[in-house]
GUFI-47580 format. One record per residue (C-alpha): residue in one letter; y, z, x. Coordinates in steps of 0.001 Angstrom, whole numbers, padded with zeros to 6 digits, always signed. Last residue first. Example, Ala and Ser with C-alpha at 12.3 -4.5 7.8 and 13.67 -1.06 7.14 Angstrom:
<pts>
s-001060+007140+013670 a-004500+007800+012300 
</pts>
This chain:
<pts>
r-037733+002921-015907 q-035785+002044-019025 g-032471+003735-019909 s-030553+000518-020388 e-028719+001070-017150 s-032030+001410-015331 p-034039+004601-015214 g-034737+006226-011861 a-036618+004536-009064 t-039879+005951-007842 l-039747+007273-004301 r-042429+006029-001916 g-040264+003487-000090 r-037549+006023+000608 q-039954+008526+002193 g-039097+008514+005878 m-035437+007800+006521 l-033789+008559+003196 m-036106+011254+001958 q-036170+012870+005401 v-032367+012747+005615 i-032052+014408+002212 l-034587+017117+003049 k-032943+017874+006386 a-029588+018291+004669 v-031087+020545+001993 r-032843+022732+004548 d-029835+022991+006882 a-027342+023819+004123 d-029487+026513+002514 h-028299+026494-001067 r-026755+029648-002462 v-027721+033141-003537 y-025406+035550-001749 n-025636+038143+001043 e-028184+036017+002965 t-030287+034555+000179 n-030392+030894+001245 m-032323+028607-001074 v-033880+025163-000596 n-037499+026213-001225 e-039036+023047-002592 a-039288+020827-005658 v-038420+017162-005021 v-038473+015425-008383 q-038451+011708-009243 y-036841+010814-012538 g-038133+009255-015753 l-037219+011865-018365 a-040854+012981-018319 r-040427+013677-014613 i-037544+016012-015401 r-039651+017786-018049 e-042532+018150-015621 v-040323+019785-013003 d-038860+022524-015180 p-037203+024266-012204 e-035709+027249-014104 v-032173+027919-012857 p-031918+031526-011680 f-029505+033699-013691 a-025751+034325-013926 e-024251+036778-016408 e-022037+038319-013694 q-023906+041629-014008 r-027115+039617-013808 y-025892+038205-010517 r-025920+041638-008859 e-029254+042521-010429 l-030854+039295-009247 l-029668+039961-005703 h-031758+043111-005339 s-034702+041336-007020 p-034917+038508-004477 v-034541+035036-006078 p-037853+033207-006465 e-038261+029989-004409 t-038762+026798-006427 n-035396+025115-005919 v-034756+021710-007452 v-033872+018328-005935 c-033539+015511-008498 v-034192+011950-007377 q-033125+008597-008810 v-029699+009326-010283 i-026864+007168-011665 g-029200+004878-013544 p-029129+006909-016766 n-025326+006465-016934 t-022312+008816-016934 h-021528+011808-019142 r-025009+011969-020653 v-026595+011509-017226 l-024910+014593-015759 a-025635+016646-018878 q-029267+015491-018758 l-029607+016557-015117 h-028216+020031-015723 d-030422+020431-018782 s-033461+019310-016747 a-032817+022074-014219 k-032745+024663-016990 y-029488+025740-018581 g-029285+029120-020322 s-025616+029618-019490 t-024132+026484-017918 e-020366+027032-018218 r-020506+030497-019827 s-021664+032300-016670 q-022896+029788-014152 t-026616+029160-013733 m-028173+029748-010326 v-029926+027444-007843 n-027827+024412-008740 c-029438+020968-008863 v-029089+018607-005920 y-028824+015142-007487 v-029911+012296-005220 k-029142+008575-005340 l-030718+006384-002629 a-028251+003588-001974 k-028538+000117-003499 s-025157+000557-005180 q-024686-000975-008630 v-025144+002382-010349 i-022675+004049-007973 a-019973+001384-008369 d-020350+001415-012159 v-020055+005219-012196 m-016787+005204-010219 r-015210+002304-012105 d-012812+004621-014024 v-012775+008281-012955 l-015164+010312-015101 l-017626+010540-012204 n-015377+012787-010131 p-015021+015168-013095 i-018859+015411-013325 i-019353+017241-010018 s-016811+020075-009751 t-015823+021375-013202 y-018765+020476-015445 l-021663+020913-013034 s-020218+023542-010725 g-021653+022782-007307 p-024567+021258-005449 g-023774+018519-005817 f-024289+014787-006187 v-025643+012882-003172 i-025278+009163-002505 a-027528+007660+000185 n-027358+004557+002386 a-023698+004106+001508 e-021605+000952+002046 q-020587+000374-001588 i-020083+004076-002191 a-017831+004407+000872 e-015736+001429-000211 i-015267+002890-003701 a-014165+006308-002389 g-011817+004885+000252 t-010087+002664-002289 t-009251+005696-004414 p-010547+005674-007964 q-008366+004678-010929 c-007238+006862-013825 g-007809+005168-017186 t-007507+008288-019310 p-004759+010837-018730 e-006363+013290-019091 l-009961+013569-017998 y-013025+014287-020100 i-015638+016959-020740 r-018460+016967-023251 r-020358+019257-025607 i-019566+022509-023790 p-020989+025790-025067 t-018392+028298-026395 s-017524+031149-023994 a-014571+029529-022226 r-013860+030954-018767 s-014842+027886-016705 i-012922+025713-019161 n-009756+027793-018763 t-009751+027308-014998 e-010449+023576-015279 g-007604+022924-017705 q-007469+022298-021457 t-010034+023640-023926 v-010913+021804-027139 s-012621+023156-030287 g-015264+021109-032081 d-017820+023929-032402 e-019974+022424-029628 h-017017+022389-027261 e-014737+019557-026160 a-013556+020096-022607 a-010404+018946-020787 l-009726+018324-017096 r-006221+017431-015941 v-005473+014453-013743 k-002731+013819-011207 t-003830+010308-010237 n-004799+009771-006598 t-008464+009582-007519 s-011808+010749-006119 p-009983+012434-003260 v-011197+011441+000213 v-012785+013429+003057 r-014102+011478+006017 g-016719+012016+008728 r-017207+014474+011543 i-013828+016227+011488 a-011427+016406+014429 l-009531+019270+012747 v-006097+017801+013495 k-007442+014301+012865 s-008712+015269+009414 s-005303+016755+008608 a-003753+013329+009212 q-006300+011692+006905 v-005659+014329+004228 a-001914+013681+004454 r-002560+009951+004141 e-004413+010621+000891 f-001615+012850-000404 d+001162+010336+000250 g+004784+010792+001330 t+003768+011316+004947 i+006013+014347+005527 k+005746+015746+001981 t+001972+015352+001985 m+001795+016962+005442 a+003666+019993+004104 t+001202+020302+001220 i-001768+019804+003557 f-000478+022622+005781 l+000236+024891+002814 n-003325+024433+001548 g-004704+025077+005031 f-002625+028266+005299 n-004060+029609+002036 h-001734+031038-000558 g-002598+034246-002361 q+000602+035985-001377 l+003148+033709+000294 a+006075+036095-000254 s+003926+038812+001302 d+002287+041984-000080 e-000773+040117-001371 a-001837+039052+002093 f-001844+035417+003188 r-005152+033558+003200 y-006483+032108+006448 q-008940+029233+005920 f-007021+026693+008006 l-006486+029276+010757 r-010162+030224+010821 q-011032+026566+011419 m-008467+026345+014213 l-009882+029500+015821 p-013388+028011+015647 e-012173+025178+017957 t-012858+021680+016661 d-015641+019676+015072 a-014552+020200+011470 l-016805+018935+008670 a-016835+022238+006755 v-013131+022781+007486 l-012239+019404+005979 c-014491+020071+002985 n-012838+023417+002248 r-009383+021839+002579 i-010193+019094+000062 d-011410+021721-002400 g-008097+023569-002092 p-005552+020721-001864 p-004578+020264-005536 l-002872+016888-006068 m+000922+016945-005995 d+003865+017860-008220 f+005252+020349-005667 q+005396+023485-007836 e+002621+022560-010255 r+000035+021454-007696 l+001061+024177-005269 r+000409+026844-007918 g-002899+025255-008928 s-004118+025017-005355 s-003217+028650-004631 g-005226+029889-007580 g-006212+027587-010440 d-005607+023972-011451 d-008488+022095-009821 a-008881+018551-011212 v-008782+016827-007821 t-012537+016374-007327 v-013789+015456-003870 i-015535+012414-002466 a-016992+013536+000869 t-017701+010584+003142 i-020202+011103+005935 n-020931+008681+008777 t-020746+011439+011389 t-024494+011951+011164 y-027334+014455+011413 q-025678+017821+012188 k-022830+016873+009843 l-025278+017070+006926 g-025775+020823+007174 h-022157+021982+007045 l-021491+019262+004460 l-023937+020951+002080 t-021951+024192+002116 s-018661+022323+001610 l-020059+020698-001540 g-021286+023956-003039 t-018094+025840-002185 g-015959+023800-004571 g-016161+020050-005058 g-018514+017199-005843 i-019706+013881-004453 v-021445+013383-001102 v-021608+009884+000372 l-023906+009337+003341 k-024060+006509+005853 p-027086+007125+008051 g-026713+008198+011705 r-025724+005900+014569 e-022397+007693+015052 l-024365+010934+015369 h-025944+009784+018633 r-022611+008664+020094 r-020971+011985+019186 q-023858+014090+020456 f-024055+012216+023755 v-020285+012469+024244 r-020287+016206+023476 e-023271+016905+025723 v-021735+014928+028582 l-018405+016698+028105 d-019924+020194+028273 q-017735+021596+031064 g-014610+019759+029935 q-014603+021822+026760 g-013935+025116+028554 e-010177+025161+028048 p-008973+022416+025724 l-009158+018874+027133 v-006351+016969+028891 v-005963+019091+032045 e-009575+020092+032701 l-010463+016488+031900 l-008539+015226+034937 s-010354+017525+037357 r-013696+016593+035762 l-012975+012905+036242 m-012112+013489+039903 l-015270+015577+040303 g-017425+012781+038875 a-015784+009976+040869 g-016083+011877+044154 f-019598+013135+043426 i-020900+009694+042513 m-019154+007865+045319 s-020140+010486+047919 v-023797+010403+046799 l-023867+006601+047081 g-022284+006656+050521 g-024767+009238+051769 l-027730+007281+050416 l-026557+003997+051908 l-025636+005671+055201 v-029067+007313+055409 l-030720+003978+054646 s-028700+002254+057384 v-029623+004959+059893 l-033334+004566+059070 r-033078+000795+059445 l-031488+001215+062846 l-034189+003696+063914 v-036996+001348+062802 d-035847-001413+065135 g-033427-004187+064420 e-032637-007193+062288 v-029272-006770+060664 t-029210-006922+056844 l-029628-003149+056524 l-026671-002651+058831 a-024397-004366+056286 a-025698-002241+053401 g-025160+000944+055399 i-021625-000116+056268 g-020888-000884+052612 f-022275+002493+051473 v-020098+004245+054059 f-017034+002299+052860 v-017750+003029+049174 g-018404+006697+049933 g-015047+006931+051671 i-013428+005608+048494 a-015242+008267+046417 l-014277+011073+048833 f-010707+009720+048980 l-010469+009905+045178 w-012003+013389+045162 r-009476+014683+047670 k-006559+012889+046016 v-007128+014213+042478 r-006226+017873+042568 m-002592+017035+041605 g-001332+019922+043761 p+000549+017829+046315 y+001742+014406+045040 f-000688+011503+045489 w-001122+010705+041783 k+002674+010687+041543 l+002612+007459+043574 f+001559+005548+040454 r+004688+006675+038600 m+006853+005528+041487 p+005142+002136+041572 n+005688+001547+037792 m+002603-000356+036574 
</pts>
């Protein structure tokens, strides 16, 4: 160590010396008390030695603790040094949590992540990169990169940093500016992609800025476009156009074919204790991830508990008239019967004042046809998992708690889903 640099600790105003000397003094006092305790003497001598031991111990603890606090006030953001013990305890506790993989995109995935991060930091969100609308679509075309929007939402959902930083990443520029419609987080990830030269590395760097609890990885690094074949044989190109198409969807697929999954996605699936699909748009958020080569095989071969969280409401055009079993069958039809073991459905009625609002958008509650799902060979968890504050969506805390309970307490009682051949 440079002697001059070490001597800086003793400069005036460092607010370290007093606590250092208090701790050192405590060591000497404790040593004197220990020495006196070994000397044979009367009761008074033993009492003095015990007092010195106690006083020395208190001085060491207070000196070391206050010195550490003085240092943390400099290196940590304002106010965070006060609750360091709580933060360290929480972080260490969450590091021992289950390894969860959540697959999807859009607001549904980010909502669930808000709940799951209260139970573990071993979360990997595998996110679709087929988005081609809004700010993400414009950046995708202009900079020839993967769309950052869904990735950004997941990063913010898992963030363990200042609320101001989260608000910054979600800030959208006003319509009367040159950046109208763009989101700051999208621009940040775009700039980071250009700096690092790689989208996945840009996401990793952004994760550090937001100090997220877990990981967010794209399902593929290939610039894919989503396409849909409809029941009448027509084809629609692009996620945005698919969500607006009025003809029922027969199947969706990715272009180009043969796109490969990211290494992070496959590794997370192989190590997972539970793999969760949804909630989110069935055809434009969940299934696109599973159309990436090798993704389905990795999931089917995994020994993890596989859970599909069915949507609470149908989506206009995309899943009009779908019951819970229809959602599940569409997922299985595009992948493999063994991709799911448990289907979570909502049983709570939607309040009438919200029903009218959604009716105008041609969206309706998904019917929880439990017996039909069981007849297909899958386990069903039917409970109230809905949040009706302003909007109808999943309650992040309830769904997260349900998943953890299934994994930690009820795993042995769940019946497995069908095998690859479709047999139970």
